[in-house]
Kinemage of the C-alpha trace (Angstrom):
@kinemage 1
@onewidth
@group {chain A} dominant
@subgroup {mainchain}
@vectorlist {calphas} color= white
{ca gln a 1} P -10.241 -9.816 13.611
{ca val a 2} L -8.160 -6.824 11.953
{ca gln a 3} L -9.684 -4.389 9.644
{ca leu a 4} L -7.423 -2.398 7.242
{ca val a 5} L -8.592 1.137 6.450
{ca glu a 6} L -6.827 3.003 3.665
{ca ala a 7} L -6.909 6.917 3.042
{ca gly a 8} L -4.850 9.663 0.814
{ca gly a 9} L -5.913 8.862 -2.557
{ca gly a 10} L -6.994 11.461 -4.995
{ca leu a 11} L -6.620 13.268 -8.267
{ca val a 12} L -3.084 14.768 -9.006
{ca gln a 13} L -1.192 15.938 -11.996
{ca pro a 14} L 2.064 13.892 -13.338
{ca gly a 15} L 4.953 14.524 -11.317
{ca gln a 16} L 3.136 15.537 -8.136
{ca ser a 17} L 3.151 13.595 -5.005
{ca leu a 18} L 0.535 11.454 -2.705
{ca arg a 19} L 0.973 9.511 0.519
{ca leu a 20} L -1.373 6.788 1.231
{ca ser a 21} L -1.904 5.576 4.871
{ca cys a 22} L -3.465 2.086 6.027
{ca ala a 23} L -4.644 1.971 9.614
{ca ala a 24} L -5.103 -1.218 11.079
{ca ser a 25} L -7.440 -1.801 13.953
{ca gly a 26} L -5.186 -4.137 15.764
{ca ser a 27} L -1.455 -4.742 16.033
{ca ile a 28} L 0.552 -4.626 12.795
{ca phe a 29} L 3.168 -6.755 14.113
{ca ser a 30} L 0.256 -9.331 14.128
{ca phe a 31} L 1.116 -9.535 10.211
{ca thr a 32} L 4.022 -11.395 8.785
{ca ala a 33} L 4.309 -8.432 6.082
{ca met a 34} L 2.313 -5.857 4.805
{ca asn a 35} L 1.787 -4.914 1.424
{ca trp a 36} L 0.391 -2.075 -1.112
{ca tyr a 37} L -1.227 -3.769 -4.398
{ca arg a 38} L -2.650 -1.699 -6.981
{ca gly a 39} L -5.308 -2.755 -9.293
{ca ala a 40} L -6.143 -0.766 -12.866
{ca pro a 41} L -8.935 -1.507 -15.256
{ca gly a 42} L -7.977 -4.358 -17.455
{ca lys a 43} L -5.050 -5.255 -15.464
{ca gln a 44} L -4.146 -8.107 -12.968
{ca arg a 45} L -3.433 -6.711 -9.086
{ca glu a 46} L -0.077 -6.260 -8.753
{ca leu a 47} L 2.283 -5.903 -5.783
{ca val a 48} L 3.449 -2.302 -5.216
{ca ala a 49} L 5.648 -2.654 -2.081
{ca thr a 50} L 6.139 -4.752 0.766
{ca ile a 51} L 7.140 -4.249 4.433
{ca thr a 52} L 7.814 -7.128 6.691
{ca arg a 53} L 7.854 -7.746 10.303
{ca val a 54} L 11.236 -6.795 10.889
{ca gly a 55} L 11.222 -3.859 8.548
{ca ser a 56} L 12.573 -4.729 5.592
{ca thr a 57} L 11.283 -3.179 2.418
{ca asn a 58} L 10.806 -4.376 -1.461
{ca tyr a 59} L 9.501 -2.549 -4.303
{ca ala a 60} L 8.343 -3.547 -7.843
{ca asp a 61} L 10.398 -2.290 -10.295
{ca pro a 62} L 8.360 0.317 -12.144
{ca val a 63} L 7.940 2.074 -8.640
{ca lys a 64} L 11.493 1.663 -7.021
{ca ala a 65} L 13.181 5.378 -6.426
{ca arg a 66} L 9.701 6.840 -6.424
{ca phe a 67} L 7.914 5.114 -3.917
{ca thr a 68} L 8.776 4.556 -0.231
{ca ile a 69} L 6.798 2.145 1.899
{ca ser a 70} L 6.996 2.853 5.755
{ca arg a 71} L 5.302 2.280 9.158
{ca asp a 72} L 4.363 3.817 12.507
{ca thr a 73} L 3.944 1.129 15.121
{ca ala a 74} L 2.593 3.398 17.633
{ca lys a 75} L -0.603 4.319 15.374
{ca asn a 76} L -0.581 0.874 13.675
{ca thr a 77} L -0.269 2.438 10.358
{ca val a 78} L 1.632 1.666 7.254
{ca tyr a 79} L 2.516 4.567 4.647
{ca leu a 80} L 3.020 4.556 0.822
{ca glu a 81} L 4.811 7.853 0.009
{ca met a 82} L 4.491 8.160 -3.776
{ca asn a 83} L 6.596 10.863 -5.842
{ca ser a 84} L 6.851 11.463 -9.346
{ca leu a 85} L 3.820 10.114 -10.289
{ca lys a 86} L 2.899 9.020 -13.657
{ca pro a 87} L -0.365 8.619 -15.437
{ca glu a 88} L 0.443 4.703 -15.498
{ca asp a 89} L 0.481 4.798 -11.632
{ca thr a 90} L -3.260 5.633 -11.692
{ca ala a 91} L -5.162 2.527 -10.254
{ca val a 92} L -6.965 1.264 -6.999
{ca tyr a 93} L -4.414 1.166 -4.151
{ca tyr a 94} L -5.185 -1.782 -1.630
{ca cys a 95} L -3.456 -2.389 1.645
{ca asn a 96} L -2.576 -6.075 2.553
{ca gly a 97} L -1.533 -8.005 5.472
{ca lys a 98} L -0.707 -11.017 5.491
{ca ala a 99} L -0.842 -13.241 9.062
{ca tyr a 100} L 0.343 -16.636 9.971
{ca asp a 101} L -1.436 -18.825 12.179
{ca gly a 102} L -1.140 -22.173 11.210
{ca arg a 103} L -2.282 -21.275 7.605
{ca trp a 104} L -1.718 -18.128 5.970
{ca thr a 105} L -4.468 -15.397 6.256
{ca asp a 106} L -4.842 -12.274 3.583
{ca tyr a 107} L -6.483 -9.287 5.191
{ca trp a 108} L -7.436 -6.311 2.919
{ca gly a 109} L -8.511 -2.902 3.018
{ca gln a 110} L -11.375 -1.491 0.713
{ca gly a 111} L -9.130 0.560 -1.812
{ca thr a 112} L -8.369 4.030 -2.307
{ca gln a 113} L -8.373 5.335 -5.778
{ca val a 114} L -5.004 7.342 -7.549
{ca thr a 115} L -5.681 9.117 -10.439
{ca val a 116} L -2.567 10.889 -12.124
{ca ser a 117} L -3.859 12.788 -15.224
{ca ser a 118} L -3.087 16.523 -16.366
């Protein structure tokens, strides 16, 4: 079973940048898509960014033009580059992999905290 491990969260000031990473224990091509979600207290977990097996990307409206999802297939790692961070970006960010093998299965990392505050 593939495991996902996030890293890179922290405390930054508004306008600064962070890069999150999600390292998979197996090939990321085993996933149909890999996603970054975020969850804040009192809010529903929301999808932030997606990269598909063929490399297509998609972003939630609040992060478009600020966040970039990418991958390094040699390292089996997916990244989320976050620029121009805002206090409302504060959340726990989760890496997710969606795999299909007759049925859909979700794999989740443990999450990494991102706090944007002055």
